[in-house]
C-alpha positions as CSV (number, residue, x, y, z in Angstrom):
1,M,-23.3,120.6,150.1
2,S,-23.7,117.6,147.8
3,E,-21.8,114.4,148.1
4,E,-20.0,115.1,144.8
5,A,-18.8,118.4,146.1
6,R,-17.6,117.0,149.4
7,G,-15.7,114.2,147.5
8,R,-13.9,116.8,145.4
9,D,-12.9,118.8,148.5
10,D,-11.7,115.7,150.3
11,G,-9.6,114.7,147.3
12,Q,-8.1,118.2,147.0
13,A,-7.2,118.1,150.7
14,G,-5.5,114.8,150.3
15,R,-3.5,116.0,147.3
16,D,-2.4,119.1,149.3
17,A,-1.3,117.0,152.2
18,I,0.7,114.7,150.0
19,S,2.3,117.7,148.2
20,E,3.3,119.3,151.6
21,E,4.9,116.0,152.7
22,V,6.8,115.6,149.5
23,H,8.2,119.2,149.6
24,G,9.1,118.8,153.2
25,R,11.1,115.7,152.5
26,Q,12.9,117.3,149.6
27,A,14.0,120.2,151.9
28,L,15.6,117.7,154.3
29,S,19.1,116.3,153.7
30,P,19.8,112.5,153.9
31,G,21.4,113.2,157.3
32,D,18.2,114.9,158.5
33,H,16.1,111.9,157.5
34,A,18.4,109.7,159.5
35,R,18.1,111.9,162.5
36,D,14.3,112.2,162.2
37,A,14.0,108.4,162.0
38,L,15.2,108.0,165.6
39,T,12.5,107.1,168.0
40,G,12.2,107.0,171.8
41,T,12.7,109.5,174.5
42,A,16.5,109.4,174.7
43,G,16.8,112.0,171.9
44,P,19.2,111.8,168.9
45,R,22.5,109.9,169.4
46,R,25.8,111.7,169.1
47,R,27.9,110.5,166.2
48,R,31.6,110.1,166.9
49,R,33.8,112.2,164.8
50,R,36.3,110.1,162.9
51,R,39.6,111.4,161.5
52,E,39.2,111.5,157.8
53,R,41.7,109.7,155.7
54,P,43.5,111.7,153.1
55,V,42.2,110.9,149.6
56,V,45.1,112.6,147.8
57,P,48.8,111.7,147.9
58,E,51.3,113.6,149.9
59,P,52.5,116.7,148.0
60,E,56.0,116.9,146.7
61,F,58.3,119.4,148.3
62,T,58.4,122.1,145.7
63,S,58.2,125.8,145.8
64,Y,57.1,128.7,143.6
65,Y,59.0,128.7,140.4
66,G,61.4,126.2,141.8
67,R,62.9,128.7,144.2
68,P,64.0,127.6,147.7
69,V,61.9,128.4,150.8
70,V,64.9,129.8,152.6
71,K,67.2,132.1,150.7
72,P,70.7,130.5,150.6
73,P,73.5,132.6,152.2
74,V,75.8,134.4,149.8
75,W,78.9,133.5,151.8
76,K,81.9,132.1,150.0
77,A,83.0,128.7,151.2
78,L,86.7,129.4,151.4
79,D,86.3,132.6,153.3
80,I,83.6,131.6,155.8
81,A,84.5,128.0,156.4
82,G,88.2,129.0,156.6
83,Y,87.2,131.8,159.1
84,L,85.3,129.2,161.2
85,F,88.2,126.8,161.3
86,L,91.0,129.3,161.9
87,G,89.1,131.1,164.6
88,G,88.6,127.8,166.5
89,L,92.3,126.9,166.0
90,A,93.4,130.2,167.4
91,G,91.2,130.0,170.5
92,A,92.3,126.5,171.4
93,S,95.9,127.2,170.7
94,S,95.8,130.2,173.1
95,V,94.5,127.9,175.9
96,L,97.2,125.4,175.2
97,S,99.9,128.0,175.1
98,A,98.9,129.4,178.5
99,G,99.0,125.9,180.0
100,A,102.4,125.3,178.5
101,E,103.6,128.7,179.9
102,L,102.4,127.8,183.4
103,T,103.9,124.3,183.4
104,G,107.3,125.2,182.0
105,R,107.1,124.0,178.4
106,P,108.7,126.9,176.5
107,R,108.8,125.4,173.0
108,L,105.2,124.3,173.1
109,A,104.2,127.7,174.5
110,R,106.2,129.6,171.8
111,G,104.9,127.5,168.9
112,T,101.2,127.7,169.9
113,R,101.5,131.5,170.6
114,I,102.7,132.0,167.1
115,G,100.2,129.6,165.7
116,A,97.3,131.3,167.5
117,A,98.3,134.8,166.2
118,G,98.8,133.6,162.7
119,A,95.4,131.8,162.7
120,I,93.4,134.7,164.0
121,A,95.1,137.1,161.6
122,V,94.2,135.0,158.6
123,S,90.7,134.3,160.0
124,L,90.0,138.1,160.3
125,A,91.4,138.6,156.8
126,A,89.0,135.9,155.4
127,L,86.1,137.5,157.2
128,V,86.9,141.0,155.9
129,H,87.3,139.6,152.4
130,D,83.9,138.1,152.5
131,L,82.4,141.4,153.9
132,G,83.9,143.3,151.0
133,R,85.7,146.0,152.7
134,P,87.2,146.6,156.2
135,A,84.8,149.4,157.1
136,R,82.0,146.9,157.4
137,F,83.8,145.1,160.2
138,V,84.5,148.4,161.9
139,N,80.8,149.3,161.6
140,M,79.9,146.2,163.6
141,L,81.7,147.7,166.6
142,R,79.6,150.8,166.8
143,V,77.1,149.1,169.1
144,L,77.1,146.0,171.3
145,K,73.9,144.0,170.9
146,W,73.8,141.1,173.4
147,T,71.1,139.2,171.4
148,S,73.2,139.2,168.2
149,P,76.0,136.5,168.0
150,M,77.6,138.5,165.2
151,S,77.8,141.7,167.3
152,V,79.1,139.8,170.4
153,G,81.5,137.8,168.3
154,S,83.0,141.0,166.7
155,W,83.8,142.4,170.1
156,I,85.3,139.1,171.2
157,L,87.5,139.1,168.2
158,S,88.5,142.7,168.8
159,A,89.5,141.9,172.4
160,Y,91.3,138.6,171.5
161,A,93.3,139.5,168.5
162,P,95.5,142.2,170.1
163,A,96.2,139.9,173.1
164,A,97.2,137.0,170.8
165,G,99.3,139.3,168.7
166,A,101.2,140.7,171.7
167,A,101.9,137.2,173.0
168,A,103.2,136.1,169.6
169,L,105.3,139.2,169.2
170,S,107.0,138.7,172.5
171,A,107.6,135.1,171.7
172,V,109.3,135.9,168.4
173,T,111.4,138.8,169.6
174,G,112.1,137.7,173.1
175,R,111.3,141.2,174.4
176,L,108.7,142.4,176.9
177,P,108.2,139.0,178.4
178,R,105.7,140.2,181.0
179,I,103.5,141.8,178.4
180,G,103.8,138.6,176.3
181,T,102.7,136.5,179.3
182,A,99.8,138.9,180.1
183,G,98.7,138.6,176.4
184,A,98.9,134.9,176.5
185,M,96.8,134.7,179.7
186,A,94.2,137.1,178.2
187,G,94.1,135.1,175.0
188,A,93.5,132.0,177.1
189,V,90.5,133.6,178.8
190,A,89.0,134.8,175.5
191,G,90.0,131.7,173.5
192,P,87.0,129.4,174.4
193,A,84.6,132.2,173.4
194,V,86.4,132.6,170.1
195,A,86.1,128.9,169.4
196,A,82.4,128.7,170.5
197,Y,80.7,131.8,169.2
198,T,80.8,130.8,165.5
199,G,78.7,127.7,166.3
200,V,76.1,130.0,167.9
201,L,76.3,132.3,165.0
202,L,75.5,129.6,162.4
203,A,72.8,128.0,164.6
204,D,71.0,131.4,165.0
205,T,70.3,131.6,161.2
206,A,67.2,130.2,159.4
207,V,69.3,127.7,157.4
208,P,67.8,124.2,158.3
209,G,71.2,122.4,158.3
210,W,72.5,124.7,161.0
211,H,69.4,125.7,162.9
212,E,68.2,122.2,163.5
213,G,71.6,121.4,165.1
214,H,71.5,124.5,167.4
215,R,71.9,122.5,170.6
216,E,75.0,120.6,169.5
217,L,76.7,122.9,167.0
218,P,78.6,125.1,169.5
219,Y,79.9,122.0,171.3
220,L,80.9,120.5,168.0
221,F,82.9,123.6,167.1
222,V,84.6,123.7,170.5
223,S,85.6,120.1,170.5
224,S,86.8,120.4,166.9
225,A,88.8,123.4,167.9
226,A,90.4,121.5,170.7
227,G,91.4,118.7,168.3
228,A,93.0,121.3,166.0
229,G,94.8,123.0,168.8
230,G,96.1,119.7,170.1
231,G,97.2,118.9,166.5
232,L,99.1,122.1,166.2
233,G,100.8,121.4,169.5
234,L,101.9,118.0,168.4
235,L,103.4,119.5,165.3
236,V,105.5,122.2,167.0
237,A,106.5,120.6,170.3
238,P,109.1,118.0,171.0
239,L,108.1,114.7,172.6
240,A,109.2,115.8,176.0
241,E,106.7,118.7,176.0
242,A,103.9,117.2,173.8
243,A,101.9,115.5,176.6
244,P,99.3,118.4,177.0
245,A,98.9,118.7,173.3
246,R,98.3,115.0,173.0
247,R,95.7,115.0,175.7
248,M,93.9,118.0,174.2
249,G,94.0,116.5,170.7
250,V,92.7,113.1,171.7
251,A,89.9,114.5,174.0
252,G,88.9,117.1,171.4
253,G,88.9,114.6,168.5
254,T,86.9,112.0,170.4
255,A,84.3,114.6,171.6
256,E,84.0,115.9,168.0
257,L,83.1,112.5,166.7
258,L,80.6,111.8,169.4
259,V,78.9,115.2,169.2
260,A,78.6,115.0,165.5
261,H,77.0,111.6,165.7
262,F,74.4,112.7,168.3
263,M,73.7,115.9,166.4
264,R,72.8,114.1,163.1
265,R,70.8,111.5,165.0
266,R,68.6,114.2,166.5
267,M,68.2,116.2,163.4
268,G,65.9,113.7,161.6
269,V,65.5,114.2,157.9
270,V,67.8,117.3,157.9
271,A,70.7,114.9,158.6
272,E,70.6,113.8,155.0
273,A,72.3,117.1,154.1
274,Y,75.3,115.9,156.1
275,E,75.4,112.4,154.6
276,T,74.9,113.0,150.9
277,G,76.7,114.8,148.1
278,R,79.8,116.9,148.6
279,A,79.0,117.5,152.3
280,G,78.8,113.8,153.0
281,V,82.3,113.3,151.4
282,L,83.7,116.1,153.5
283,I,82.2,114.9,156.7
284,R,83.2,111.2,156.2
285,T,86.8,112.2,155.3
286,A,86.9,114.5,158.4
287,E,85.7,111.7,160.7
288,A,88.3,109.3,159.2
289,L,91.2,111.8,159.7
290,T,90.1,112.8,163.2
291,G,89.7,109.2,164.3
292,A,93.1,108.3,162.8
293,G,94.8,111.3,164.3
294,A,93.5,110.6,167.8
295,L,94.6,107.0,167.5
296,A,98.0,108.0,166.2
297,A,98.4,110.5,169.0
298,V,97.9,107.8,171.6
299,L,100.3,105.4,169.8
300,G,102.9,108.0,169.0
301,R,104.1,108.9,172.5
302,R,107.7,107.7,171.6
303,S,107.8,108.6,167.9
304,R,108.3,112.2,166.8
305,W,107.2,111.4,163.3
306,L,104.0,109.5,164.3
307,S,103.2,112.3,166.7
308,A,103.6,114.9,164.0
309,A,101.5,112.8,161.6
310,A,98.8,112.6,164.2
311,G,98.9,116.4,164.6
312,G,98.5,116.9,160.8
313,A,95.6,114.5,160.7
314,L,93.8,116.3,163.6
315,L,94.3,119.6,161.9
316,A,93.0,118.4,158.6
317,G,90.0,116.6,160.2
318,S,89.0,119.8,162.0
319,A,89.2,121.9,158.9
320,L,87.1,119.5,156.8
321,T,84.5,119.4,159.6
322,R,84.0,123.1,159.2
323,F,83.8,122.9,155.4
324,G,81.4,119.9,155.7
325,V,79.1,121.8,158.1
326,F,79.2,124.8,155.8
327,E,78.4,122.8,152.7
328,A,75.6,120.9,154.5
329,G,74.0,124.2,155.4
330,M,74.1,125.4,151.9
331,I,72.5,122.2,150.6
332,S,69.7,122.3,153.2
333,S,68.8,125.9,152.3
334,K,68.3,125.0,148.6
335,D,65.9,122.0,149.1
336,P,62.4,122.9,150.4
337,K,62.1,119.5,152.0
338,Y,64.5,120.4,154.8
339,T,62.4,123.4,155.7
340,V,59.0,121.9,155.4
341,V,59.3,118.4,156.9
342,P,60.5,119.5,160.4
343,Q,57.7,122.2,160.5
344,R,55.1,119.6,159.6
345,A,56.4,117.2,162.2
346,R,56.0,119.8,164.9
347,L,52.5,120.6,163.7
348,D,51.5,116.9,163.7
349,A,52.9,116.5,167.2
350,R,50.6,119.3,168.4
351,D,47.7,117.7,166.6
352,D,48.4,114.4,168.4
353,G,48.4,116.1,171.8
354,N,52.2,116.0,172.3
355,A,54.0,119.0,173.8
356,V,56.5,120.9,171.6
357,R,59.3,122.4,173.6
358,P,60.6,125.9,172.8
359,D,63.6,124.4,171.0
360,G,61.3,122.6,168.6
361,T,61.7,119.1,170.0
362,V,58.7,116.9,170.8
363,Q,57.8,115.7,174.2
364,Q,55.4,112.7,174.0
365,H,52.8,112.1,176.6
């Protein structure tokens, strides 16, 4: 072969080698070049994964077509909030009437018996009115489902109301005193359950303002009911018999204020529903009346008028607490923020390696 032919072949081979190298580099990504550039026997280094920073702002808490994430309840405030308050008042009054019966305070026992029967009657009427017709309440008694607060509560009310009615009827007519006493004792046994189950009922829903307070809400309702029962006792009893009512009212009102404070403190962003708008006005007014009523009950040991004023303040504070809790739940169900923020907080806690308890609270390592 001539030197000219060999030169052409060598040039063509060089061009082919350069073309292959160029095409090979184009097939590699910039990251591949970086990895190929490493030399030595240690092999490629492992790059640490860094948490990427978000490059977009946090999304606003909206929903499709402006609709809430959780469907708001269709309950009427006057019916359901009144049912919650009057049921608690009835249960606490039955406990107070039984204690007055056993300690020889007839006027206190008589007044609280009548008050308990009247309160539970109006409470049931409000519940049936919200349901639409009495048959719906009767249908809830066809089965007993232990996992349903509404089912259990319906049976509790069905057992409590006749006992409270018999106790009140005996107190008014003066007849059948043994049956009246038996009804008063039975009402005292079922009374705490009547006062507490409504808190469990609300906390068992998906409404953020109620569900996020599921640990404290039953205690809040029981303590508020005790304040209301003590307030009723202060209204109906003379000073000589009012000591048990005074102690119940002060203890219940104080516990109500403390439990409400700790509940809102633990709820995080959902507590805003209790502190703003109409619910905030109701809650603040309830706390002012409850605190003033408890203080007046302590100072009014020798004043019938001051004692009665304390009783009225405790009753009003307990009622406004129920209406405030109801309103806060309705507000929280209409704003997607109160549904989304707690869920994101629990997800972030899992991503950070913190344990999330079954009740939704975070246990940091």
